[in-house]
N, C-alpha and C positions, 0 to 999 in steps of 0.2 A: 412322500414316502415316509412313514413314521419308523421308529426304531425297530419294531417287531418285523415290519415288512423289510426293512433293510437286512435284518438278520436272516429271515427266511429265503430272500434272494441270495444272500451271500452262501448260505448252506446250499441251495439249489444248484448255484455254480460250482461249488466244490464238489458236490456229487457227481455232476456232469463231467467236470474235468478228471475226477478219478475213475470214473467208469462205474461208480457204484450206483445202487439204486436205493430209493427210499424205502424204509421197512413198510411191509404191508401186513395187514392183520392176517392171522392164521388160527392156529390151535395152541393152546397152553394148557398144562396139567398141575394140579395141586395133589399130593399123596399124603395120606395119613400115615404117621410113623410114631408109633409109642405115644399115643395120645397128644399129638400135636398135627398141624397142618405144615406141609413142607413144600414150596417155601411159605414162611408165614405171611410175607408180603410179596406180591407179584406185580411188577409193572408192565401193562400190555398196551397195544394200539386199540383205537375204539374199533369195533367189528370183530374182535378176537373172541373165539369160543373157548371158554375154559371149563376143563373136565376134571372133576374131584373123583379119585379112586381110593379104595381101601387098600393098605399093604399091612396093617397090624391085626386083622382077623377080628376086629371089634367092631360092633354097629356105631354108627355116628349119625349126625344130621349136618346139613349145609343150611344155614338159616342167616339170612341177611337181616341187618337192623344195627341198632346201637346197643352198647353195653358199657359197664362201668367195671373196672378192675380194682381189687383190693390190694393192700400192701403186699400180699402173699401171691400176687399175679393170678389170682382166680376170680372169676366174674362175681360180682356181688349184685348185679342186676342186670337185665336184658331185655330189649324191646324191639321184637321182630318188626320189619317194615312190609313184609308181604311179597317182596320181589321173589325171593328163594326161600322155601322152607320144606325141604325134602329129606327123607331118610337116605343114608349112605351106608351101602353094605357091599360085601364082595360080589354079591349078584345084582346090584343096583347102583351105578355109577349116576352121579348129578352133573349135568352139563348146562351152561348159560352162556349166551352171546352177550357181551357188554358192547352197547352200541353208543352210549353217551359218556362222554369224558367225566371223570370224577373219581372220589375215592369211596369205595364200597367196603364196608366192614361186615365180617360174618363170623359165626361161631357155631361150636356144636352144642345143642341143648342138652346132651346127656353128660358131657363132660366140662366143667367150669373152667379149665385151664386151656380148652382149646379155642383159639381165635386166629382170626386171619384178616388180611386186607388185600384188596385188588385196587390198584391205582390204574385208571383208563386214561391214556393221553390221546390227543386228537391225532 
């Protein structure tokens, strides 16, 4: 048994001993608030569906990909990856189920200061 397996086994034993259950994927939400995504960074389990909603009455997009931030915190470049590139309005929420662990960056193409990250764990 390697170190990771030992840690996993110890965690399972602890969960069983305390009567707790392992976390399961579900639903999570990101909300726009005054030209920012909240939370800016969200950590979820693989298989979780994330829904973005508008609360600031301004149209946005949810676009995954890479970007570069300048010293002022605004994007100076952006490169969509094609995973998600959808409009986000009061009438149109955006949802996506993240099934593969990793870190996913996203941004609003309309507002250079709106960026976020989804961290997907196994």
